[in-house]
C-alpha positions as CSV (number, residue, x, y, z in Angstrom):
1,X,-20.3,-9.8,-2.8
2,X,-16.8,-11.2,-2.7
3,X,-15.4,-12.2,0.7
4,X,-13.4,-9.5,2.4
5,X,-10.0,-10.6,3.6
6,X,-9.0,-7.3,5.3
7,X,-11.2,-4.5,6.7
8,X,-9.7,-1.2,8.1
9,X,-12.3,1.0,9.8
10,X,-11.9,4.6,11.1
11,X,-8.1,4.1,11.6
12,X,-6.3,7.0,13.4
13,X,-2.5,7.0,13.9
14,X,-0.4,9.6,15.7
15,X,3.3,10.0,16.0
16,X,4.5,11.6,19.3
17,X,7.7,13.6,18.9
18,X,9.6,15.9,21.3
19,X,8.4,18.9,19.2
20,X,4.8,18.0,18.5
21,X,2.2,15.3,17.8
22,X,1.9,14.3,14.1
23,X,-1.5,13.1,13.0
24,X,-0.6,10.7,10.2
25,X,-3.9,8.9,9.7
26,X,-7.3,10.5,10.3
27,X,-10.1,8.0,9.9
28,X,-9.0,5.6,7.1
29,X,-11.5,3.1,5.8
30,X,-10.4,0.5,3.3
31,X,-11.2,-3.2,2.5
32,X,-9.4,-5.8,0.4
33,X,-11.2,-8.7,-1.1
34,X,-9.7,-12.2,-1.4
35,X,-7.5,-12.5,-4.4
36,X,-7.8,-8.8,-5.3
37,X,-5.3,-6.0,-5.5
38,X,-5.9,-2.5,-3.9
39,X,-3.7,0.3,-5.1
40,X,-3.0,3.2,-2.8
41,X,-2.0,6.4,-4.5
42,X,-1.1,9.8,-3.2
43,X,1.8,12.2,-2.8
44,X,4.6,11.8,-0.3
45,X,3.4,12.2,3.3
46,X,-0.2,11.1,2.5
47,X,0.1,8.2,5.0
48,X,0.3,5.2,2.7
49,X,3.3,3.6,4.4
50,X,2.0,4.4,7.8
51,X,-1.2,2.5,6.9
52,X,0.8,-0.6,5.8
53,X,2.9,-0.5,9.0
54,X,-0.2,-0.1,11.1
55,X,-1.8,-3.2,9.6
56,X,1.4,-5.2,10.5
57,X,1.7,-3.3,13.8
58,X,5.2,-2.2,13.0
59,X,4.9,1.4,13.9
60,X,8.0,2.8,15.7
61,X,8.0,1.8,19.3
62,X,7.0,4.5,21.8
63,X,6.6,7.0,18.9
64,X,3.8,5.7,16.7
65,X,0.4,4.9,18.2
66,X,-3.0,3.7,16.9
67,X,-5.4,6.0,18.8
68,X,-8.7,4.8,17.2
69,X,-10.1,2.3,14.8
70,X,-10.1,-1.4,13.8
71,X,-8.0,-3.6,11.6
72,X,-9.6,-7.0,11.0
73,X,-8.3,-9.9,8.9
74,X,-10.8,-12.7,8.3
75,X,-12.8,-11.2,11.2
76,X,-9.9,-11.2,13.7
77,X,-9.0,-7.9,15.3
78,X,-5.3,-7.5,14.7
79,X,-4.9,-4.5,17.0
80,X,-5.9,-6.7,20.0
81,X,-3.6,-9.7,19.3
82,X,-0.6,-10.2,21.6
83,X,2.8,-9.6,20.2
84,X,3.7,-13.4,20.0
85,X,0.5,-13.9,18.0
86,X,1.3,-11.0,15.7
87,X,4.8,-12.5,15.1
88,X,3.1,-15.7,13.9
89,X,1.0,-13.7,11.4
90,X,3.9,-11.6,10.1
91,X,5.6,-13.3,7.2
92,X,3.1,-16.2,7.3
93,X,-0.4,-14.7,6.8
94,X,0.7,-11.1,6.0
95,X,4.0,-10.1,4.4
96,X,5.5,-6.8,3.3
97,X,7.8,-5.7,0.6
98,X,9.6,-2.6,1.9
99,X,10.5,0.4,-0.2
100,X,14.3,-0.1,-0.6
101,X,15.6,-3.6,-1.4
102,X,19.2,-2.3,-0.9
103,X,18.5,-1.9,2.9
104,X,16.0,-4.7,3.3
105,X,18.6,-7.5,3.0
106,X,21.3,-8.3,5.6
107,X,24.7,-7.9,3.9
108,X,26.5,-10.5,6.0
109,X,24.1,-13.4,5.2
110,X,23.6,-15.2,2.0
111,X,20.3,-14.6,0.2
112,X,19.4,-18.3,0.5
113,X,19.9,-18.2,4.3
114,X,17.6,-15.1,4.5
115,X,14.8,-16.9,2.6
116,X,15.3,-20.0,4.6
117,X,15.0,-18.1,7.9
118,X,11.5,-17.1,7.1
119,X,10.5,-20.6,6.1
120,X,12.0,-22.1,9.3
121,X,10.4,-19.6,11.6
122,X,6.9,-20.5,10.4
123,X,7.5,-24.2,9.9
124,X,8.9,-25.5,13.1
125,X,8.9,-29.2,12.1
126,X,10.4,-28.7,8.6
127,X,13.8,-30.4,8.2
128,X,16.8,-28.9,6.5
129,X,16.2,-30.7,3.2
130,X,12.6,-29.5,2.8
131,X,13.6,-25.9,3.7
132,X,16.4,-26.0,1.1
133,X,14.0,-27.4,-1.5
134,X,11.6,-24.5,-0.7
135,X,14.4,-21.9,-1.0
136,X,15.3,-23.3,-4.4
137,X,11.7,-23.2,-5.5
138,X,11.2,-19.6,-4.4
139,X,14.4,-18.4,-6.2
140,X,13.4,-20.1,-9.4
141,X,9.9,-18.7,-9.0
142,X,11.2,-15.1,-9.0
143,X,13.5,-15.8,-12.0
144,X,16.9,-16.3,-10.2
145,X,18.8,-19.6,-10.6
146,X,18.8,-21.6,-7.4
147,X,22.5,-22.1,-7.7
148,X,23.0,-18.5,-6.6
149,X,21.5,-19.0,-3.2
150,X,24.9,-19.1,-1.6
151,X,25.8,-15.6,-2.8
152,X,25.5,-12.4,-0.8
153,X,23.3,-9.3,-1.5
154,X,26.1,-7.2,-2.9
155,X,26.6,-9.8,-5.7
156,X,23.1,-9.0,-7.1
157,X,21.8,-6.1,-9.1
158,X,19.1,-3.8,-7.8
159,X,16.4,-5.6,-9.7
160,X,17.6,-9.0,-8.5
161,X,17.7,-7.8,-4.9
162,X,14.1,-6.7,-5.3
163,X,13.2,-10.2,-6.6
164,X,14.9,-11.7,-3.5
165,X,12.9,-9.5,-1.2
166,X,9.7,-10.6,-3.1
167,X,10.8,-14.2,-2.7
168,X,11.2,-13.7,1.1
169,X,7.8,-12.0,1.3
170,X,6.1,-14.9,-0.6
171,X,8.0,-17.8,1.0
172,X,5.1,-18.8,3.2
173,X,2.3,-18.2,0.7
174,X,0.8,-15.2,2.6
175,X,-2.9,-14.4,2.3
176,X,-2.1,-10.7,2.1
177,X,1.0,-8.9,0.6
178,X,1.7,-5.3,1.4
179,X,4.0,-3.9,-1.4
180,X,5.4,-0.5,-0.5
181,X,6.6,1.1,-3.8
182,X,8.2,-2.2,-4.9
183,X,9.6,-0.8,-8.2
184,X,10.6,2.7,-7.2
185,X,14.4,2.0,-7.3
186,X,14.2,0.1,-10.6
187,X,14.7,1.1,-14.2
188,X,11.7,0.9,-16.5
189,X,12.6,-2.4,-18.1
190,X,13.2,-4.2,-14.8
191,X,10.1,-2.5,-13.3
192,X,7.9,-4.1,-16.0
193,X,9.4,-7.5,-15.3
194,X,8.9,-7.3,-11.6
195,X,5.3,-6.2,-12.0
196,X,4.6,-9.0,-14.4
197,X,6.1,-11.5,-12.0
198,X,4.2,-10.1,-9.0
199,X,0.9,-10.4,-11.0
200,X,1.7,-14.0,-12.0
201,X,2.6,-15.0,-8.5
202,X,-0.6,-13.4,-7.2
203,X,-2.6,-15.4,-9.7
204,X,-0.7,-18.6,-8.9
205,X,-0.9,-18.3,-5.1
206,X,-4.3,-16.5,-4.8
207,X,-2.7,-13.7,-2.7
208,X,-4.5,-10.5,-2.0
209,X,-2.3,-7.4,-2.3
210,X,-2.1,-3.7,-1.2
211,X,0.1,-1.9,-3.7
212,X,1.5,1.5,-2.6
213,X,2.7,3.6,-5.5
214,X,2.9,7.1,-7.0
215,X,2.5,5.7,-10.5
216,X,-1.1,5.7,-11.8
217,X,0.1,3.7,-14.9
218,X,1.1,0.8,-12.6
219,X,-2.3,1.0,-10.8
220,X,-4.2,0.8,-14.1
221,X,-2.1,-2.2,-15.1
222,X,-2.4,-4.5,-12.1
223,X,-5.0,-3.2,-9.6
224,X,-8.6,-4.1,-9.2
225,X,-9.5,-1.3,-6.7
226,X,-7.9,2.1,-6.1
227,X,-7.8,4.3,-3.1
228,X,-6.6,8.0,-3.4
229,X,-5.0,9.2,-0.2
230,X,-4.4,12.7,0.9
231,X,-3.3,14.1,4.3
232,X,-4.0,10.9,6.1
233,X,-7.4,10.2,4.6
234,X,-8.7,8.1,1.7
235,X,-10.5,10.9,-0.2
236,X,-11.7,8.6,-3.0
237,X,-12.0,4.9,-3.5
238,X,-13.5,2.7,-6.2
239,X,-12.8,0.1,-8.8
240,X,-10.1,0.8,-11.5
241,X,-13.0,1.6,-13.9
242,X,-14.5,4.1,-11.4
243,X,-11.3,6.0,-11.0
244,X,-10.0,5.9,-14.6
245,X,-13.2,6.1,-16.6
246,X,-15.7,7.6,-14.2
247,X,-17.0,11.2,-14.7
248,X,-17.2,12.3,-11.0
249,X,-14.1,12.5,-8.8
250,X,-12.6,14.2,-5.8
251,X,-10.9,17.5,-6.8
252,X,-7.5,16.0,-5.6
253,X,-8.0,13.0,-8.0
254,X,-8.7,15.4,-10.8
255,X,-5.5,17.3,-9.9
256,X,-3.4,14.1,-10.0
257,X,-4.7,13.1,-13.4
258,X,-4.1,16.7,-14.6
259,X,-0.4,16.4,-13.6
260,X,0.1,13.4,-15.9
261,X,1.6,14.3,-19.3
262,X,-0.8,13.5,-22.2
263,X,1.2,12.5,-25.3
264,X,-1.9,12.8,-27.6
265,X,-2.6,16.4,-26.6
266,X,1.0,17.5,-26.7
267,X,0.5,20.2,-24.0
268,X,3.6,22.3,-23.5
269,X,3.2,22.4,-19.7
270,X,1.9,20.1,-17.0
271,X,-0.8,21.4,-14.6
272,X,0.5,21.1,-11.0
273,X,-1.8,21.3,-7.9
274,X,-1.1,24.7,-6.3
275,X,-0.1,24.8,-2.7
276,X,1.1,22.2,-0.2
277,X,-0.4,19.6,2.1
278,X,-1.5,21.0,5.4
279,X,0.7,20.7,8.5
280,X,0.1,17.2,9.9
281,X,0.6,18.5,13.5
282,X,-2.6,20.6,13.2
283,X,-6.1,19.0,13.2
284,X,-8.2,20.9,10.8
285,X,-11.9,21.2,11.4
286,X,-12.8,21.0,7.7
287,X,-11.5,19.3,4.5
288,X,-7.7,19.0,4.5
289,X,-7.7,19.8,0.7
290,X,-9.8,22.9,1.0
291,X,-6.9,25.4,0.8
292,X,-5.8,23.9,-2.5
293,X,-9.2,23.1,-4.0
294,X,-10.5,25.3,-6.9
295,X,-14.1,24.2,-6.2
296,X,-14.2,24.7,-2.4
297,X,-17.5,25.7,-0.8
298,X,-18.1,27.8,2.3
299,X,-18.5,24.8,4.6
300,X,-15.3,23.0,3.3
301,X,-13.0,24.8,5.8
302,X,-15.5,24.5,8.6
303,X,-16.9,20.9,8.5
304,X,-15.1,17.6,7.6
305,X,-16.9,15.8,4.8
306,X,-18.0,12.2,5.0
307,X,-17.6,9.7,2.2
308,X,-20.7,9.5,-0.1
309,X,-21.4,6.7,-2.6
310,X,-21.2,7.6,-6.3
311,X,-22.6,5.5,-9.1
312,X,-21.7,2.1,-7.6
313,X,-21.5,1.0,-4.0
314,X,-17.7,0.6,-4.2
315,X,-17.1,4.2,-5.6
316,X,-17.0,6.7,-2.7
317,X,-15.8,10.3,-2.5
318,X,-15.1,12.3,0.6
319,X,-16.1,15.7,-0.6
320,X,-18.9,18.3,0.1
321,X,-19.2,19.0,-3.6
322,X,-19.9,15.3,-4.4
323,X,-22.5,15.3,-1.7
324,X,-24.2,18.4,-3.1
325,X,-24.2,16.9,-6.6
326,X,-25.7,13.7,-5.2
327,X,-28.5,15.6,-3.5
328,X,-29.5,17.5,-6.6
C-alpha cells in the first residue's frame, strides 16, 4: 500500500452564528497518498472548502470550530499543533490555491514581491539574490516571463493572475497542495492550460493534491482518487476507475452523472436531482440524502448509514442500499 501523506478521520466542523449553529462537516474520512491527487466533488454547500480550511486551520476565528476528529499529516496531528508551528507548515508543507485569484493578490504590491514574501518567510537565511532567483524560476515555471515580476496584479489577465497564485502556492515545494476550484473564473482555453501546468508541476515536484471542483471532466482528467461530498459528508470515495467505470454507486453520485449532458445520446433535457440539500443547522438522524433519494428504504430517515467497502478496499459507499446489496 502506498504511503499516506494526509489522513482525515471522523472530522466534524460547526459554525456558530448569532442565529443558529451550522453543522458544516459531519464525520468526514479521507486520505491522500504521496504523489497522488484526490478530487472532491459536490454541489455548493457540501463542505468542500470547509474541509480544506480545516486542514490548514484557517476556519473563521470565533465562528468556525472543529468539534471532533483528527487531521494527521505524516503521522503528526495538525489540530494539536500550536499556532506558531502551524504558521511554519502553511505555505511550506501545505499550500492552498483559493477560489478567486482576483482577490487573492494584494493590489498594492508587485507580483514578484508577493512570491518573494512566501520564500523569505520559510527560508530565514536566504539572501536577496537567492530569493530573486527563486522568484524568477517560479514565474518562468508557470509560464510568465520573469521580467514581469515588477508589475502589479491589475496588469495581468485573469488566467495570468491564477498562474501567479499557483506560483505563490508552489514557491516552497509543498508536500500537499489544496486547490479550491482553481479554474472556476477562467475561460475554457486558459482552464486547460492551467490544469496541464498543475499536472506537470505535480509530477516535477512530487506534490500531493486535493482538487476541489464541480467539474467531473476535470476530475477524470487529472485525479487518481475521487470523493463525492454531500451535506458535510463523503458519501462515496474510490479510485477514478471506481467512480467513472464502476457499476455500483451512491444514489447521489448517480444523480450527478445523470445531470451531465451526453452528446452521444442527444437527450433533449438533462435530469436534475429533485429537491434541495437539508438545512445544515439541523442534525438529521438518518441519511442526509434520504428526502431526495428515489431508492430510499424505511431505515434511511431513521439511522445514519456507515461506509461499506464495494469491490476494492478503496471504493466505499455510505448508503443503506449498498449495505443491503453487499449482504445479499
